[in-house]
N, C-alpha and C positions, 0 to 999 in steps of 0.2 A: 576220536576228536581229543584233541588235549588241550587242556585249558592251561592257562597259567595264570597266576596273582601277583599286581604288584606289591612286593614288600613292605611299603609304606603306609599301606590302607590296611587294618583290621580284617578279619574275617567276620565279626559279627555286625559291622553295620550295613555290608554287603548283605546278608539275610536277611537285615529290619529291611533296608532297598524292596527286596522283592515282597515283602510282608504288607509295608506301607502300601506300594503298588497296588496289590489285590484289595486293599482295606478300602481304600478311595477309589479304584478302579468305578466304572459309571456300568452297571450291571443292566441286559435288556428287561425292558419293561415287563411288568407283568400285574393283570389286574387284581390277584391276591396280593400285593405286598400293597403296606400301608400306604397311604396316601400322604403322607407330612413325614418328613426329613428325621430321622433321628438324631437326635442330641447327646452330645457324651454327658456323662453325669460327673460331679463334681461336687466335695461333702457342703462347702457352703452355697451352692444352689437346690441341694436336697435342703438346707437347713432352712434357708427363705423359702423355699416350698412349701412348707411345713407349716411357717408362719403365713402365707399366702390360704392355706386351708380354713384356719381359723376367720380371715378376712371374709371369708365366702360365707362361714356362719356369721358373721356379723353383718353381711349384706341382707339377711330374709330380716332383717328389722325395717326395712323398705319395702321388700318385696312378701312380706307375711306379717305382719306386726302384731295381729290377732292372737296366732299360736306364738308368737314370740311373748307377748305379754302375759299368757298363762305360764309360760316358762317362767316367766320372773318372779310368779306368786310364789312356789316354794323357797325359791332361794331368799327371797325377800323377808319370809318367816325367819329361817333359819337363821339368814343374816343378824335379826335382832333379837335373838338368843345368843347367839354368839360375840354380839357385840357386848351385850350383858353380863356374860360370864368372863367377857375381856377386859371390862369396866373393872370387876370384882378384883380379877388379878393384879390389876395396875395399881389398886388404892391399896391391897395387901402384899405389895412387891418388896418393899423395904423391909417386916416384919420376916416374909419367907427369907430373903436372903440373909436376915441376920439369923435365924433359925439356923439355917444348913451351914452357915459359917461358925457355929457354934461348934461345932461335933470336928471341927479341926483343932480347936486349942490353942491356936496361934498368939503368942503375946507381945510378939511384935506388933508395934500398930500400923507402919507402912506395911508389911506383910498381909495383913489384917485385913486391912483396905482392898490391897490388891487383889486377895484371895473373893474378896464381896465382889468384886469388879468384875470376875472371871467366872464366878456364879453366875452373876447378872448377864454376862452377856449368854452363857452358856441355855439359862432360863429362856432368853426372847428367842435363843434360836431353835431351839427344841420347840418353845410354843408356838412359832411361827409356822415350822412344819406340821404339827399336829394339827394348827386350828386350818390352815389352808387344805391338806390332805381330807383330815374326817369333816372339816364344809363339802368337800364335793360328792364324797362318801354319804352323806347324812343326807344331804338335800336330792340326792338321786333316790335315795331310796324313800323318802318324804314326798318326793314331787315325781312317783313314780310314773301315774297315769298323766301327766303331763307330759313329761318326757316321752315317752311311749307316744304319745301324740306327732311330738316334733320330729321323732327317730321315722314315725311311719312318713311324715311328711317328705323328708328327703329321699329314705329309700324308695319311697313313689315316684318321685321327680327322676330320679335317676337311672332307674327300674322296676326290678319286681321286688316286693316285700318279702322278705321270707317268713315262714310260717312253721319254722322248727323250733321243736319245745324247749325250754331253756334249761339250765343245767341245775336248776333249784336254787330256791330264797337259800337258805344257810349256807350250800356250796358257795353262791356268791360272797354272803358275809366273813366267810372262811378265807377266802382268797382276799378280800379286801383287808380283813387282820393280820395277814401274812404281809401283804403290801406294807401296810403302816408300819408295821416291825421294822421290815427292811428298810423304811424310808426313813425310822429314828436313827437305827442304827449307822447309816451313811452321814445323816443328819452331825452325829458324834465325832465321827472321822472327819468330817469338814471342820467343823468347830475345833478339833484338836490343829488341823492342818492351818487355820487360821493364825494362830499363836507365833508362828513360824514369822518372824521379824522381816518388813518389806512384803516378801514374795508372798507370804501368806496372808495379808490384807487384800491383795488384788484378788486371787486364785480360789480364798475361801469362798466371798459370793456368787463368783463365776461358776465355781465345781456345783454350789447349792442350790443352783437355779437350773444348772444341767440334770442334774439327778433328781430333783423335785419336777422338774417337767416331766422325764421319762415316765416317775412314777404317775405321775397325774394324768398321761397318756392313756397308761396303761387302766386305769380306773374308768376316764371316760368312754373307753373302747368296749366296756362290759359289755353291754345290751346287742351292739352290733355283731360280736363274735358267737353269743350265748343263741342269738336267733339262729344263730346258722348250727346249731350245736358244738358249738367249739368250745373249750375250756382254757384254764389261764394259761396254761404250759404252751397253747396253741397261738394263743395272743401275744403271749412275748417273742414265741418263733416267730411268727410272722412279721410285726412289730419290728424286732430286731432286723429284718432282713433289707429293711428301710428305716434304719436309725436314726439318722442325720434328719430327715423329714418329720419322723415321731417327735424328738425331740425339739425342734424346729416350732411345731406345734405345741406340746407342753411348756416348752419355755414361753412362747408367747401369749399361753395360759396362765401361767404362775406371775410373771410380773403384772398381769392386768389385774389379779387376784390380790396384788399389796396395795394395791390402792381401795383405801377405803369404801365399800357399797359398789364398788365398778363391779363387783363378782355376782350381783344382782342383776346386770345386764349381759355379763358376759357368759352367764352359768348357760342359758337355752343355746348361744351362738355356740360355746362349746361343745355341748352336744352335737348338733348338728354337725359342727365341725368335726367331730370325732367320729360320726358316720360315713363324712367321703372320705377319711384318713383311714378306716377301717377298708373298708371297699376299695380305695387304693392298694392297701397291703396285698389284701386275698385276689387282686388282678381283676377285678370284676367289672366288666367294662359299664361306662355311661352309654343312656339309650342313645342309639344316632349315632356314635362314635365308636372308630375302629379300636381297638382293645389295645395294642402294642406299637402306637404311635411313638412310645417315647422309652429308649432302653432302659433297660433298670438291671439292680444286682439278682443272681438266682435269690427264690426262696427256699428255705427252712426246707429238707425233707419232708414230705408229708403234707405243706404247704402248696396252695399254688401261687405259680410266678407272680410277680410282683409287677404289677403297670401303674408308675407313677405318672399319668398324663393328668394333666391340670384339669379338674373336673370343675365347672360350671353349673350353677343353679339356675334353669330358665324359670322366668320369671311368674309368677302367681297371677293369675288374673283376677281381676276385685283387690277390694279394700285387704280383707283377712282372708280369704281362701276358702273353700270349702275343705 
């Protein structure tokens, strides 16, 4: 059989027609197929899916308020200590800037004021990053028994609670310090970008929130991964396979932490949401739901595939739950 091709039509679209037909053709019914249709994924949709995961954690304040109040206690204690430290820093802010500017030896008054302004911006940016990140790390350390209970409660609602030995206390501390130095390094880079006229003013805060959210998500998901015997590099690879969702969750936490004392109420919700995020990144299905109801990008080698299906925590009977 001899086939001809119209010279006015390119060859590539004809091939795409066949592919699109196969993609959208209705397949025979199979009981093993997912019960809900597969949805196309976009970066924006995945980003807001991460924001909704934090919303899932915040809903626990209405369904499980007793456990959430326990989680707010260590966050409140650490927040009071940090508030005292920030107050001391602000009270000595001008002397600190003047002391640092003294090493520049600039005689021009205008340039000296400009340098002090830049130093002040740098101190504020670095202090914000250090305060938010270390607040999460210290609060998780101080409130370990409280957040252990929240983690177990969420894991138990969604499926089985893993009972794998953790990677070790000092190993976790070392990973947190590494993440902190990486966060500080990126913050300095973002600060330098902020000095670019016009563009930097808009790009710097956006990039700061994106990078800060990523590292916050890495820190908050430490427990769910370590309880399954997975280390920091496994955590980065699994969350990196769903980077938009991970960043969306972290940015939402980051922005709420900028509100004074909002971290007290957001912290236990962030722990609960990080548990949901970790289960999604590892492809662990929710109890009573099919695993592969939504298509997703392939997970990194050695990590189970991603299953970003929406997770809904079932309501707890009673006021606080047992």
